[in-house]
C-alpha positions as CSV (number, residue, x, y, z in Angstrom):
1,M,173.0,41.5,261.7
2,R,176.8,41.4,261.9
3,L,177.9,43.7,264.7
4,M,180.6,46.2,263.7
5,R,182.7,48.7,265.7
6,L,184.3,51.8,264.2
7,I,186.7,54.2,266.0
8,Y,187.8,57.5,264.6
9,S,189.4,60.7,265.8
10,S,189.0,64.3,264.6
11,W,190.1,67.8,265.4
12,R,187.5,69.8,267.3
13,L,186.6,73.0,265.5
14,D,183.9,74.1,268.0
15,D,185.4,74.9,271.4
16,G,182.1,75.9,273.0
17,E,180.1,73.7,275.4
18,G,177.0,74.4,273.3
19,G,178.5,72.9,270.2
20,I,179.4,69.7,272.1
21,E,176.0,69.4,273.6
22,A,174.5,69.9,270.1
23,I,176.6,67.0,268.8
24,L,175.6,64.8,271.7
25,H,171.9,65.6,271.3
26,A,171.9,64.8,267.6
27,S,174.1,61.7,268.1
28,R,171.8,60.3,270.8
29,R,168.7,60.9,268.7
30,N,170.2,59.5,265.5
31,N,171.8,56.5,267.2
32,E,168.7,55.5,269.0
33,R,166.8,55.6,265.7
34,D,169.5,53.6,263.9
35,G,170.4,51.1,266.6
36,L,173.9,52.5,267.2
37,T,175.7,52.7,270.5
38,G,179.0,54.4,271.4
39,A,181.0,56.9,273.2
40,L,182.4,60.4,272.5
41,L,185.7,61.3,274.2
42,V,186.0,65.0,274.3
43,G,189.6,66.3,274.6
44,E,190.8,69.8,274.6
45,R,191.4,69.8,270.8
46,H,190.3,66.3,269.7
47,F,187.3,64.1,269.6
48,L,187.6,60.3,269.7
49,Q,184.4,58.5,268.9
50,V,183.5,54.8,269.2
51,L,180.4,53.7,267.2
52,E,178.8,50.2,267.3
53,G,176.0,48.7,265.2
54,S,175.3,47.5,261.7
55,R,177.6,48.2,258.8
56,T,174.8,50.2,257.0
57,A,174.0,52.3,260.0
58,L,177.7,53.0,260.7
59,G,178.2,54.0,257.0
60,A,175.3,56.5,257.2
61,C,176.6,57.9,260.5
62,M,180.1,58.4,259.2
63,T,178.7,60.2,256.1
64,R,176.9,62.7,258.4
65,I,180.1,63.1,260.5
66,M,182.3,63.8,257.4
67,R,179.9,66.5,256.3
68,D,179.8,68.1,259.8
69,P,181.8,71.3,259.9
70,R,182.7,70.8,263.6
71,H,185.1,68.0,262.6
72,E,188.3,68.3,260.7
73,A,191.1,65.8,259.9
74,I,188.9,62.8,260.5
75,E,191.2,59.7,260.9
76,L,189.8,56.2,260.9
77,I,191.5,54.3,263.7
78,S,189.8,50.9,263.4
79,A,186.8,49.3,262.0
80,G,185.7,45.7,262.0
81,E,183.3,43.0,263.2
82,V,183.1,42.4,266.9
83,P,181.4,39.8,269.1
84,A,179.7,42.2,271.5
85,R,179.1,45.9,272.1
86,L,181.3,47.7,274.6
87,F,178.8,50.6,275.0
88,A,175.5,48.6,274.8
89,D,173.9,50.8,277.5
90,W,174.6,54.2,275.8
91,S,173.3,55.7,272.6
92,M,176.2,58.1,273.1
93,L,178.3,58.2,276.3
94,R,180.3,61.4,276.8
95,I,183.7,61.2,278.4
96,D,185.7,64.4,279.2
97,G,189.3,65.1,279.8
98,E,189.7,64.2,283.4
99,A,187.9,60.9,283.0
100,I,190.0,60.2,279.9
101,G,193.1,60.7,282.0
102,R,192.0,58.3,284.7
103,C,191.3,55.5,282.2
104,M,194.3,56.1,279.8
105,P,196.8,53.3,279.6
106,E,199.9,54.5,281.5
107,P,202.3,54.3,278.6
108,C,200.0,56.5,276.5
109,L,199.8,59.5,278.7
110,L,201.2,62.2,276.5
111,S,202.5,65.6,277.7
112,G,200.2,68.3,276.5
113,G,197.0,66.3,276.7
114,F,194.8,63.7,274.9
115,R,196.0,63.4,271.3
116,P,194.5,60.3,269.6
117,P,196.4,60.8,266.3
118,E,199.6,60.2,268.3
119,M,198.4,57.1,270.2
120,P,198.9,53.5,268.9
121,Q,195.7,51.8,267.9
122,A,196.1,49.1,270.6
123,A,196.2,51.8,273.3
124,I,193.1,53.5,271.9
125,E,191.2,50.2,271.9
126,E,192.4,49.5,275.5
127,L,191.3,53.0,276.5
128,C,187.8,52.2,275.1
129,R,187.6,48.9,277.0
130,R,188.6,50.6,280.2
131,I,186.0,53.4,279.8
132,A,183.3,50.8,279.0
133,A,184.2,48.8,282.1
134,W,184.3,52.0,284.3
135,G,181.5,53.9,282.8
136,G,178.6,53.2,285.1
137,G,175.1,54.0,284.0
138,D,175.4,57.8,283.5
139,S,175.2,59.5,280.1
140,S,178.5,61.3,280.8
141,I,181.6,60.7,282.9
């Protein structure tokens, strides 16, 4: 199997904690079943998600996400083959605002919060590497 990584952002349409927990529960269940790993960065108005696994499993996952009414304005940031997983220990790691700020590359801190559509791709990829290195073994940080 060729290992692929996909990163996308979307607008959060569900502000409630229950909606985020429902997304995480379904993601963890589906990802374990499909051999996917990854992280969900939860900002005030945006999601940024990193998914790793086979091309087929990533395609099926993205099809589910595109049909999910809790996401809007889905934007593909990067997709391609990678030599190793960044998030091998997590079916879906959750990272919230404060932790995002601690890991954000300094030049990409934007006034008004975490806004992936306004960040350069290289900065997003660096943020993902920093989170993976810092993440510890918990299911959320």
